[in-house]
C-alpha positions in Angstrom: 9.9 72.9 -16.3 6.2 72.6 -17.0 5.1 69.7 -19.3 3.4 70.8 -22.5 -0.2 69.9 -22.8 0.6 68.2 -26.1 3.1 65.8 -24.2 0.7 64.9 -21.4 -0.7 61.4 -21.2 -4.5 61.2 -21.1 -5.8 60.2 -17.6 -6.5 56.5 -17.0 -6.4 54.0 -14.2 -5.2 50.7 -15.7 -4.9 49.0 -12.3 -8.6 49.8 -11.6 -9.6 48.5 -15.0 -7.8 45.2 -14.4 -9.3 44.9 -10.9 -12.8 45.3 -12.4 -12.2 42.7 -15.1 -10.5 40.3 -12.7 -13.4 40.6 -10.3 -15.9 39.8 -13.1 -13.8 36.7 -13.9 -13.6 35.3 -10.4 -17.0 36.3 -9.0 -20.2 35.2 -10.8 -22.3 38.1 -9.4 -19.8 40.9 -9.7 -20.9 41.9 -13.2 -24.3 42.8 -11.7 -22.7 45.4 -9.5 -21.0 47.3 -12.3 -23.1 46.8 -15.4 -25.2 50.0 -14.6 -22.1 52.0 -13.6 -19.6 51.2 -16.3 -20.0 51.2 -20.1 -17.3 49.7 -22.4 -16.1 53.1 -23.8 -15.1 54.2 -20.3 -12.2 51.7 -20.2 -9.0 53.4 -21.6 -7.5 50.2 -23.3 -9.3 48.7 -26.3 -8.3 45.2 -25.1 -10.1 45.8 -21.9 -13.2 47.1 -23.8 -13.4 43.8 -25.7 -13.2 41.7 -22.5 -15.8 43.8 -20.8 -18.2 43.7 -23.8 -17.9 39.9 -23.7 -18.8 39.9 -20.0 -21.8 42.2 -20.7 -23.0 40.0 -23.6 -22.9 36.9 -21.4 -24.6 38.7 -18.5 -27.4 39.8 -20.8 -28.1 36.1 -21.6 -27.9 35.1 -17.9 -24.7 33.1 -18.5 -21.7 33.0 -16.1 -18.8 35.4 -16.7 -16.1 33.0 -15.5 -12.8 32.4 -17.3 -14.0 29.6 -19.4 -17.1 31.3 -20.7 -15.4 34.6 -21.5 -12.5 32.7 -23.2 -15.0 30.8 -25.4 -17.0 33.9 -26.2 -13.9 35.8 -27.3 -12.7 32.8 -29.3 -16.0 32.5 -31.1 -15.9 36.1 -32.1 -12.3 36.0 -33.3 -11.2 38.3 -30.5 -9.2 35.9 -28.2 -5.8 36.6 -29.8 -6.7 40.3 -30.2 -6.9 40.6 -26.4 -3.7 38.7 -25.7 -5.1 35.1 -25.5 -5.6 33.0 -22.4 -2.4 34.5 -21.0 -4.0 37.9 -20.6 -7.2 36.5 -19.0 -5.2 34.3 -16.6 -3.1 37.3 -15.6 -6.3 39.3 -14.7 -7.4 36.4 -12.5 -4.0 36.0 -10.9 -3.8 39.7 -10.0 -7.3 39.8 -8.4 -7.7 38.7 -4.8 -11.5 39.6 -4.4 -14.4 41.4 -6.1 -15.6 42.9 -2.8 -14.6 46.5 -3.9 -15.5 46.2 -7.6 -18.0 49.0 -7.6 -15.5 51.4 -6.1 -13.0 50.3 -8.8 -15.6 50.9 -11.4 -16.1 54.5 -10.2 -12.4 55.1 -10.4 -12.5 54.0 -14.0 -15.4 56.3 -14.7 -13.6 59.2 -13.0 -10.7 58.9 -15.5 -13.1 58.5 -18.4 -14.9 61.7 -17.5 -11.6 63.5 -17.3 -10.7 62.3 -20.7 -14.1 63.5 -22.0 -13.5 66.9 -20.3 -10.1 67.2 -22.2 -11.8 66.3 -25.5 -14.6 68.8 -24.8 -12.0 71.4 -24.0 -10.2 70.8 -27.3 -13.6 70.9 -29.2 -14.4 74.3 -27.5 -11.0 75.7 -28.5 -11.7 74.7 -32.1 -15.2 76.3 -31.9 -13.5 79.5 -30.9 -11.8 79.6 -34.2 -15.0 79.2 -36.2 -15.3 82.9 -37.0 -17.8 82.2 -39.8 -20.4 80.9 -37.3 -22.6 83.2 -35.2 -21.4 83.7 -31.7 -24.7 82.7 -30.2 -24.7 79.3 -32.0 -21.1 78.7 -30.9 -21.9 79.4 -27.2 -24.9 77.1 -27.5 -22.6 74.3 -28.6 -20.2 75.0 -25.8 -22.9 74.9 -23.2 -24.2 71.6 -24.7 -20.8 70.1 -24.2 -20.5 71.2 -20.6 -24.0 70.0 -19.8 -23.2 66.6 -21.4 -20.4 66.2 -18.9 -22.5 67.3 -16.0 -24.7 64.2 -16.5 -21.9 62.0 -15.2 -21.9 63.9 -11.9 -25.7 63.4 -11.7 -25.4 59.7 -12.5 -22.7 59.3 -9.8 -24.9 61.0 -7.2 -27.9 58.9 -8.1 -26.4 55.4 -7.7 -28.9 52.7 -6.8 -30.0 52.9 -3.2 -32.1 50.5 -1.1 -35.7 51.6 -0.3 -34.7 52.2 3.3 -32.5 55.1 2.2 -35.5 56.9 0.6 -37.7 56.1 3.6 -35.1 57.9 5.7 -34.9 60.8 3.2 -38.7 61.1 3.4 -38.7 61.1 7.2 -36.0 63.8 7.3 -38.1 65.9 4.8 -41.2 65.5 7.0 -39.2 66.5 10.1 -37.9 69.6 8.4 -41.4 70.6 7.3 -42.7 70.2 10.8 -39.8 72.3 12.2 -40.6 75.1 9.7 -44.3 75.0 10.7 -43.3 75.5 14.3 -41.3 78.6 13.2 -43.8 79.9 10.7 -47.5 79.5 11.4 -48.6 79.3 7.7 -45.7 77.3 6.3 -46.6 74.6 3.8 -44.4 72.5 1.5 -46.7 73.1 -1.5 -46.8 76.5 -3.2 -50.3 78.0 -3.3 -51.4 79.2 -6.7 -53.7 81.8 -5.0 -56.8 80.1 -6.5 -58.5 78.0 -3.8 -60.3 75.5 -6.1 -57.2 75.0 -8.2 -55.1 74.4 -5.1 -57.6 71.8 -4.0 -57.6 70.1 -7.4 -53.8 69.9 -7.4 -53.5 68.6 -3.9 -52.5 71.9 -2.3 -50.9 73.8 -5.1 -47.6 73.4 -7.1 -44.9 71.2 -5.8 -41.1 71.7 -6.1 -39.5 69.6 -8.7 -42.6 69.3 -10.8 -43.1 70.3 -14.5 -46.5 71.9 -15.0 -47.7 72.5 -18.6 -50.5 74.9 -19.5 -52.0 74.4 -23.0 -54.3 76.7 -24.9 -55.1 78.1 -28.3 -53.8 81.6 -29.1 -56.0 84.2 -27.2 -57.4 81.6 -24.8 -55.7 83.3 -21.8 -52.8 80.9 -21.1 -50.2 83.7 -20.8 -52.7 85.7 -18.7 -53.1 82.7 -16.4 -49.4 82.2 -16.1 -49.0 85.8 -15.2 -51.7 85.6 -12.6 -50.2 82.5 -11.1 -46.7 84.0 -11.1 -48.0 87.3 -9.6 -49.9 85.4 -6.8 -46.9 83.4 -5.9 -44.4 86.3 -6.1 -46.7 88.4 -3.8 -46.4 85.9 -0.9 -43.0 86.0 0.9 -43.3 82.4 2.0 -43.5 81.2 -1.6 -40.3 82.6 -3.0 -39.4 84.7 -6.1 -40.7 84.1 -9.6 -38.6 84.1 -12.8 -40.4 84.3 -16.2 -38.9 83.7 -19.6 -41.0 85.7 -21.9 -40.1 85.0 -25.6 -43.4 86.2 -27.0 -43.8 89.5 -25.2 -41.4 92.2 -24.0 -41.1 92.9 -20.3 -42.9 96.3 -20.5 -46.0 94.6 -21.9 -45.9 92.0 -19.1 -45.7 94.9 -16.6 -48.7 96.5 -18.2 -50.7 93.2 -17.9 -49.8 92.8 -14.2 -50.7 96.4 -13.5 -54.0 95.9 -15.3 -54.6 92.7 -13.3 -54.0 94.5 -10.0 -55.8 97.8 -10.8 -58.7 96.6 -13.0 -57.8 99.2 -15.6 -57.9 97.6 -19.1 -54.6 96.7 -20.9 -56.0 98.6 -23.9 -56.4 101.8 -21.8 -52.9 101.5 -20.4 -51.4 101.0 -23.9 -53.3 103.9 -25.4 -52.5 106.1 -22.3 -56.3 106.6 -21.8 -55.8 107.2 -18.1 -58.0 110.2 -17.2 -59.3 109.7 -13.7 -57.3 106.5 -13.3 -53.9 107.7 -12.2 -54.5 107.2 -8.5 -55.6 103.6 -8.9 -52.8 102.9 -11.3 -50.2 104.5 -9.0 -51.4 102.2 -6.2 -51.3 99.2 -8.5 -47.8 100.1 -9.7 -46.5 100.1 -6.2 -48.0 96.7 -5.4 -46.7 95.2 -8.6 -43.2 96.6 -8.1 -43.1 95.1 -4.6 -43.8 91.6 -6.0 -40.6 89.4 -6.2 -41.2 88.8 -9.9 -38.3 88.7 -12.4 -38.4 88.7 -16.2 -36.0 87.5 -18.9 -37.2 88.7 -22.3 -34.4 87.1 -24.3 -35.6 86.0 -27.8 -35.5 82.2 -28.4 -33.2 81.0 -25.6 -32.4 77.3 -25.9 -33.5 74.9 -23.1 -29.8 74.6 -22.0 -29.6 78.4 -21.9 -32.7 78.5 -19.7 -31.2 75.9 -17.4 -28.0 77.8 -17.2 -29.6 81.2 -16.4 -31.9 79.7 -13.8 -29.0 78.1 -12.0 -27.0 81.3 -12.2 -30.0 83.3 -10.9 -30.4 80.9 -7.9 -26.7 81.1 -7.1 -26.9 84.9 -7.1 -30.3 85.6 -5.6 -31.4 82.5 -3.7 -34.3 79.9 -4.2 -37.1 80.4 -6.6 -40.8 79.7 -6.0 -41.7 79.3 -9.7 -40.1 79.4 -13.2 -42.4 80.3 -16.1 -41.4 79.6 -19.7 -43.7 81.2 -22.4 -43.8 79.3 -24.6 -42.6 75.8 -25.7 -43.0 76.1 -29.5 -40.9 79.2 -29.6 -37.9 77.1 -28.6 -38.4 74.9 -31.6 -36.2 75.9 -34.6 -38.1 76.0 -37.9 -35.1 74.1 -39.4 -35.5 71.2 -37.1 -36.4 68.1 -39.2 -38.2 66.2 -36.4 -40.3 68.7 -34.5 -41.8 66.0 -32.2 -38.4 64.8 -31.1 -37.3 68.4 -30.5 -40.4 69.1 -28.3 -39.7 65.9 -26.4 -36.1 67.1 -25.9 -37.3 70.5 -24.6 -39.8 69.0 -22.2 -37.2 66.6 -20.8 -34.8 69.6 -20.3 -37.5 71.5 -18.4 -38.2 68.5 -16.2 -34.5 68.2 -15.4 -34.5 71.9 -14.6 -37.4 71.4 -12.1 -35.6 68.6 -10.4 -32.1 70.1 -10.3 -33.2 73.5 -8.9 -36.0 72.1 -6.9 -38.6 74.5 -8.2 -42.0 74.1 -10.1 -41.5 74.9 -13.8 -44.6 76.2 -15.6 -44.2 75.6 -19.3 -46.8 77.1 -21.7 -47.7 75.3 -24.9 -49.9 75.9 -28.0 -52.7 73.5 -28.9 -53.1 72.0 -32.3 -55.5 73.6 -34.7 -57.6 70.5 -34.7 -59.4 71.8 -31.6 -61.2 74.4 -33.8 -62.8 71.6 -36.0 -64.5 69.9 -33.1 -67.9 70.7 -31.6 -66.5 70.3 -28.1 -63.5 72.6 -28.1 -62.3 71.8 -24.6 -58.6 70.8 -24.8 -57.4 67.2 -24.4 -53.9 65.8 -24.0 -53.8 64.8 -27.7 -54.3 68.5 -28.7 -50.9 69.4 -27.4 -48.3 69.8 -30.1 -45.8 67.0 -29.8 -48.0 65.6 -27.0 -46.0 62.4 -26.6 -43.1 64.1 -24.9 -45.3 66.4 -22.9 -47.4 63.6 -21.6 -44.3 61.7 -20.6 -42.4 64.4 -18.8 -45.1 66.7 -17.3 -46.3 66.0 -13.8 -49.4 68.2 -14.3 -51.0 69.3 -17.6 -53.6 72.1 -17.4 -55.8 73.2 -20.3 -57.5 76.6 -20.6 -61.0 76.8 -22.0 -63.2 79.9 -22.3 -66.7 79.2 -23.8 -67.2 82.9 -24.6 -64.0 82.8 -26.7 -66.0 80.7 -29.2 -69.6 81.8 -28.3 -69.8 85.5 -27.4 -73.4 85.0 -26.1 -72.4 82.1 -23.8 -74.1 81.9 -20.4 -70.6 81.3 -19.0 -69.3 84.6 -20.3 -66.6 86.0 -18.0 -65.5 82.6 -16.7 -62.7 80.3 -17.7 -62.4 76.5 -17.1 -59.0 75.3 -15.9 -59.0 71.6 -16.8 -56.4 69.3 -15.2 -55.8 66.9 -18.1 -53.1 65.1 -16.1 -52.0 65.0 -12.5 -49.3 62.5 -11.7 -50.0 62.8 -8.0 -53.3 64.7 -8.0 -55.7 63.3 -10.6 -57.8 65.1 -13.1 -60.8 67.5 -13.0 -62.0 71.0 -13.8 -62.3 74.2 -11.8 -63.8 77.6 -12.9 -62.3 81.0 -12.4 -63.7 84.4 -13.2 -61.8 86.0 -16.1 -61.8 89.6 -17.2 -60.2 89.6 -20.6 -59.8 93.4 -20.8 -57.5 93.5 -17.8 -56.2 89.9 -18.0 -57.4 89.2 -14.5 -58.3 85.8 -13.1 -60.2 85.6 -9.8 -61.7 83.0 -7.5 -65.4 82.4 -8.1 -65.5 81.0 -4.6 -63.6 82.5 -1.7 -63.3 80.1 1.3 -66.7 78.5 0.4 -68.5 81.8 -0.4 -69.4 83.3 -3.8 -66.8 85.9 -4.7 -68.8 87.6 -7.5 
């Protein structure tokens, strides 16, 4: 007869908990091996939590965690009798032969803790299902948050502290794999070319997997056009991989019109107004090329960062690796009801950085600039112009600003060009490159082509 879920005992490993505590009591350096693995709440028994907290408190003050010190600490905090007195502590010492396997025991404790958290999350999810007064979308977001919160324990387990030699070996294996790929494919490179020579040079070869790249610009500056151009360039090269764009501001059909305008040179305005006399042939040719690009669009309105992570992971599982993820744009993921917008932006950029790392893909995140830019004489963007710049500066590997002088000065001698300013480059530095920009067809082009003027 099956046991009812109600009657089941929550998972725990009391023997492993006692082995960890006993190891801490008999070995003065054992606490150092588990302090970053195990937190007090992971222990199932409250008495064990008190003893472990005492050990952590002593460790934080560089004091030994032996039997005498822990006994004294607990007594001073009126907890000695609560944990069972000296008898309990002596029992832990007597049952422990050695602390040699203490880190493995700690992971056994964490394993049971995560299972308890999974059960709690499951119960919470069941309760959420009964909240019929709440919108389904909000409920599903809460469910996803609970699942992702559990997933972090897996990531922490996989990223236990390793010696430098382990990462040197990992780097060597990576270099060896790249060299093998180059022998198979003549033009294989680990970086992903943007299709713009000077920009590639500025970024150390292009975009790199696992990096978060932020493009900042004022409305109408061309940041979405640049993102589309970068995505189209990358999606058009089979060695780069497919591109997935989350377009919260613009429907997929409008993005298609932009890409066809970019490829054909026919203005977006003419395409939207169906002013196509004498242009059908060039449009048909462009339509074929754009359709062949491995470019995918998700036009969902206001997906949460967790939803984006979930959809990207699902996409990769179903269709294979990505060469670029584009998110247009950051501020549309900030709920107007959020009390602390800066903290919310920091949370979003952190989630996008995690996405880049977990799927091993460059993530291109678009962001609005503050209105303060308009009040300055020099309107070129700076890092401080990014809304919620603290989180962006911290998480982004690369920050690019878009500046067009003719946007502010119609008679500018630089009319028809755009400056792409690298405001931050964690591994590449800063600088500025210029590209040709045709605003009517949202087209960016190289000014120089392999050292020659491309005008």
